[in-house]
N, C-alpha and C positions, 0 to 999 in steps of 0.2 A: 529368467528370474535372477536377481542379484540381491545380495544383502550387504548392508553397511556395517561391517564387523567392528569398525572403530567406534561405533556408538552403542550405548547400552539399550538397544532396541530389539532384543532377540525375538520378541513376539510379533514384530512387524515384518512384512515382506515388501520388496521393491520391484516394480515392473516397469519396463520400458514400453512406451506407446509405439504404435506405428507412425511413420512420418506423416506430417500434415503441413499445409502452407504456413510459413512464418507470418505472424501478425505484424512484425515490426520491420523486417528487411525484405523488400520485394524480391521475388524470384528465388528465395531460399526456402528450404524445407526445415522443419523443426521436429524434435521429439522431446518428450518429457519422461522423467522418472517419477513414478507415482508410488506413494507410501500407502499401504493397506494393512489391515482393515481399518476404516476410518473411525470406528467406535472405540478403538484402543488409543487413539491419538488425543490424549488429554493434555492439560496445560504443561506439565513437566516434560512430557515427551515432545510436544510441539516446540517448546523452547529449545530443546536440543536440535530438533530438525531445522528451525530457523537459523540457528548458529552454523548449521551445515549447508545453508544456501537454499532451503526449501521455503515455499510460500503456500498460502492456501487460497482457494476460491470456494467459498462455502465450506462444505465438508471434504473437499477434494484437496489433498496435499501433494505438492509436486515441486520439481525443479527442472531446469533445462538439462537435456541429455542428448544434445545434437551430435551427430557423427563427425562433421567436418567444420564445425563453427564453435568458437568460444567467445562470441561477442557479448553474451549476457553475463554480467558480473553482479553478484549479490552485493548490496551495499549496506553500510551502517555508519552512523555519526556518533562519535564519542561526545556526549552532550557537554561535558565540562571543558572540552577543548574547542568547541565550536565558537567561531568568531564571525558574527554577521558582518557582511560588507555594507557599503553605503546604501545600495539599493534595498537590501534586506532590512536595514534599519528604517528606511523610509516606508517600506511595506508595513512593518509593525506599527509604526506611528499612524499610518493611514487607516488601518483597520482596528485600532485599539478600542474604538467605541462600540464594536460589535458585542452583543450579548451572547454568552456561551452557556449552553445547557448540556449536561451529560445524561444520556438516557440508556436504559437497557434496550437490547434489540427488540424490535417490534414493528409491524407494518403500520404506516400512516400514509394516507392518500397524498397529503401535501408533499411528503418526502418523495414518494414515487413519481409524482408529476415533475418535480425538479430533476430527478434522475432521468426521466424520459426526455425532457427538453435538452438536458446535457448531452445525452447520446445522439440526439438528432443534430445538435450543433457541432459536436466534436467527432462523432463516429458514424456519420450518416451512411446508411447502406450496409453497415456491418451487422454481425449476428447480435450484437448488444443493442442495436437500434431496432428492436423487434416490437416494442410496446407490450411485451409479455410480462405480466405481473409475477407469474410463477418463476420466470427466469430471474427477475429482480430478487425475489425472496430467496431462491436457492443460492444466488451469488453472494448476497450481502447479509441476509438475516438468519442464516443457519451457521451455527458455530458450536464447538464443544470446548472452547477455551474462554478466557475472561475477556469478552468483547464488549465494546461500548460504541454507541452512536452519539456523535457530537454535533449539536445544532449550533449554527452561527446565524444570528438574526440582527437586523437593525434594531436600534433602541425602540422600546414600546411607545406607541402613540396613544395617550390617554390610558384606557384600561385594556387596549387591544395589543396582542403580541406584535412585535415588529415583523417586517417582511423577512421571510426565510431566504438567506443568501447562500448558504453552503451547508453540506453534510459531510462529515468525515467519519469513516469506520476505522476503529483501532482495536488491536489486541494488546492487552496488558500482560506481559510475560515476566518470567522470573528475572531476566536480565535487561529488560527494556520494553519499549513500546514498538510494536510492529504496525506500520501504517498500511492498512488494508486497501482502502479506496476512498477517494474524495470526489465529490461532484458539486457543481455550482451553476449559477446562471452565466453561461459562457457567451450570451448575446451581448453583454456589456464588454466593451473593449478596455484592455489595460486595467482590469480590476486587481490583478495579482492575488486573487483569493487563494489559488492553489499554493502559492508560495507562503502566504500567511498561515495556512493550515500546518505546513511543515514547521514553521517557526513557532507556532503555538504548541505543537507536540513536543518540540525540544524543551520549551519552558515547563511543560507538564512533567516530562521525564525528570527534570531537575527537582521539581517539587516532590515527586514520588521517590526521589533518591535512586533512580534507575539509570544505569550508565549509558545506555544506547537507544538510538532510534534506528529501526530497520526500515529502509526506504524501498526495498524491492530491487529490481534489476536496472543497472546502468548499461545502456547500449550506446556506445560512442557515435555510431552512424545512423541512429534513429532520432528523428526530430522530436518524437514523443517521449523518449527515454533519456536523452543526453543531458537534460537540465540538472540532473542530480549532482553532476560534478561541480555545480556552483556552490554547494554547501560544504565549505572547507573548514577544517580538514575532514575528509571523508575516507572511509576504508572500504576496500573491496576484497572479496574472497577469491583468491587466485591460487590455483593448485592446492586447495584445502588450507590455505593460510590467509588470515586477515592482514592486509598491508595497505599502506597509504596509497590513495589514488590522486595523482596530480593532474591539473589541467594541462593539455598538450597543445 
């Protein structure tokens, strides 16, 4: 058991998990540092933890704690400094007609079906591709912080809601928006919906006068996690200090 003495979190305890297969780098083992007890991790505490590189999966708050690997780098975008590149400007224009609705967390079958299709298309055979509604609820619909579910739909046809295209889960924290998870119809090629979700969140942070978007972990050698370097300028938490990450 270890404690993060540099943070005002004296009521929390921090445990290291046993090693398990890394989800992002084949052949490597990973460990996590877990913050407990979860019922004490409210918005103010969680904001501090996010700034120290933690993330959450449902009520589970963790950060990488690997013995011989430092590939996972927690990232954030200073929204007032962000400058979209040409591709990102095209993405915003392409999807600007989507209708957006902000909802409280709650189960909807239509959302779950989109999530299930996304897992089959992007993570076939993984633990997340289980078709388990309870797993979906525990992963995305349980939270003790200010969390929101964002719907993106095509424009309505007559009186009917437009087709559901994407769902983003976000946490609104004291110092920014933490991007929890996004899923969409991945059967369509070159939709750039995931990129649009990030660009939309950046604009929302500006409207809310919040300085940062937290994007989770950048892993240079992972095809699933390396894309975050494209949102420049972006900062990474290295040796407990936030510093600029440049494309290499």
